[in-house]
C-alpha positions in Angstrom: 138.7 155.1 107.7 139.4 153.9 103.9 143.3 153.6 102.5 142.3 156.8 100.4 141.7 158.8 103.0 144.3 157.3 105.6 146.5 158.7 102.4 145.5 162.2 102.1 146.2 162.7 105.9 149.4 161.2 105.6 148.5 158.3 108.0 149.9 155.5 105.7 151.7 155.5 102.4 149.7 156.2 99.1 149.3 153.1 97.0 150.5 153.3 93.5 149.5 150.8 91.2 151.7 148.9 88.2 150.1 146.4 86.4 151.9 144.3 83.8 150.5 142.3 80.9 152.3 138.9 80.8 152.4 137.0 77.4 149.4 134.8 76.2 150.4 131.0 76.6 147.8 129.0 74.8 149.0 125.9 76.1 147.6 126.6 79.2 144.2 127.5 78.1 144.1 124.0 76.3 145.4 121.6 78.4 144.3 123.1 82.2 140.8 122.3 83.3 140.9 122.0 87.0 142.0 124.9 89.6 145.1 123.5 90.5 146.3 122.9 87.0 145.8 126.5 86.1 148.2 127.5 89.7 150.7 124.9 88.6 150.7 125.5 85.0 149.6 129.5 85.0 151.6 130.8 88.1 154.0 128.3 89.6 155.0 126.9 86.0 155.1 130.1 84.3 158.3 130.8 83.3 157.2 134.5 81.8 155.8 135.4 85.3 159.2 134.2 87.1 161.3 136.1 84.8 159.2 139.2 85.4 159.2 138.6 89.0 162.9 138.0 88.9 163.3 141.6 86.9 161.6 143.7 89.3 163.5 142.0 92.4 166.6 142.8 90.5 165.8 146.2 89.5 164.5 147.0 93.2 167.7 145.9 94.6 169.8 147.9 92.0 167.7 150.9 93.0 168.2 150.7 96.7 164.2 150.0 97.1 162.7 147.2 99.5 161.2 144.8 97.7 158.5 142.0 99.2 157.2 139.2 96.7 153.8 137.8 97.7 153.1 134.2 96.8 150.5 131.3 97.5 152.7 128.3 96.5 156.1 126.8 98.4 157.1 125.7 94.9 156.5 128.9 93.4 158.5 130.7 95.9 161.1 128.3 95.7 161.6 128.8 91.6 161.6 132.6 92.3 164.3 132.0 94.7 166.5 129.6 92.4 165.9 132.0 89.6 167.1 135.0 91.6 170.2 132.9 92.9 171.4 131.9 89.7 171.4 136.0 88.9 173.8 136.2 92.0 170.8 137.4 94.4 170.6 135.4 97.6 166.7 136.5 98.6 165.3 134.7 101.3 161.9 132.7 101.6 159.8 133.2 104.5 157.0 130.5 104.7 155.5 128.2 107.4 158.6 126.1 108.2 160.8 129.1 108.6 162.2 129.2 112.5 160.5 132.0 114.1 163.7 133.6 115.3 164.8 133.5 111.4 161.9 135.0 110.4 162.7 138.1 112.8 166.3 138.3 111.6 164.6 138.8 107.9 162.4 141.7 109.0 164.7 143.2 110.8 167.6 143.1 108.1 164.5 144.2 106.0 163.9 147.3 108.5 167.3 148.4 108.7 167.8 147.8 104.5 170.5 145.6 105.1 168.3 143.4 103.0 166.2 144.6 99.8 164.2 141.8 99.3 162.2 138.8 100.4 159.6 136.6 99.1 156.9 135.3 101.2 153.7 133.0 101.8 150.9 133.9 104.0 152.7 133.7 106.8 153.6 137.3 106.2 150.3 138.4 105.0 149.3 140.0 108.5 150.1 140.9 111.5 153.6 141.7 110.5 155.4 145.5 110.5 158.0 146.2 107.6 158.1 150.3 107.5 160.5 149.9 104.9 158.9 148.1 102.3 159.1 150.2 99.0 157.5 147.5 96.8 154.8 144.6 96.8 154.9 142.4 94.1 151.6 140.1 94.0 153.1 137.2 92.5 150.7 134.6 93.2 146.6 133.9 91.9 143.6 135.2 93.9 140.2 136.9 93.9 139.7 137.3 97.7 139.7 141.2 98.2 140.6 140.7 102.1 143.5 138.6 100.9 144.4 141.5 98.2 144.1 144.4 100.8 146.1 142.2 103.5 149.1 141.5 100.9 148.9 145.3 100.0 149.0 146.2 103.7 152.5 145.4 104.4 153.8 147.9 102.2 150.9 150.8 103.3 153.5 151.8 106.7 154.5 155.2 105.9 157.8 156.7 107.3 159.8 160.1 106.7 161.7 158.5 103.4 158.6 156.8 102.2 155.2 158.5 100.9 154.3 156.2 98.4 154.5 152.1 98.0 154.4 150.6 94.5 152.1 147.5 94.3 152.7 145.5 90.9 150.0 143.0 89.5 149.9 140.8 86.8 147.0 140.4 84.0 147.7 137.1 82.5 145.2 136.2 79.5 146.2 132.8 79.2 143.3 131.0 81.1 139.5 132.6 81.8 140.0 131.6 85.5 143.3 134.0 85.2 141.3 137.1 83.7 138.6 136.4 86.2 140.8 137.0 89.0 142.6 139.6 87.7 139.1 141.0 87.0 138.1 140.9 90.5 141.4 142.5 91.5 141.0 145.6 88.9 137.4 145.8 90.3 138.7 146.4 94.1 141.7 149.0 92.6 138.8 150.9 90.9 136.8 151.3 94.0 140.0 152.0 96.0 140.8 155.0 93.7 144.1 153.4 92.4 143.2 153.5 89.0 
């Protein structure tokens, strides 16, 4: 059963995709040669990306929507968390060293909507069921179909209050690697019928 078939049968929420274009940063293209450099400068170090992500979280909280921000790098999650804290939002960051009981506590608060946002790494990419998620922010770089679908899957749980889930992805024209990975994801979105 495909995601679209399951959504049509009201088994899961229907994904609604929103693509956000980031401003081009010529410095990234000029100085980054390796994958690690692109991740460090173009993802983790991107002020524009962090600002957009924080705006999305802030807006979601304002409107009572549960938002999950997916990152690959701990440093990236920490930067987003610090920026949100400066804006007056104390948002938890779940990653590998987060205590198991703390993970359960955060999950339960998200489900009950006592907490309206969280940041996480791959530790919550699969095997976690948070039915209240309204928005998934794909803050990380990647081209893997499996990883993208697993990330999106966190928000597909349907409830009486939720028929759709917003999936937010970023197009960054600053480096060929960022463009290539986005191209792989956009092909997946077309294949899934979300565009």
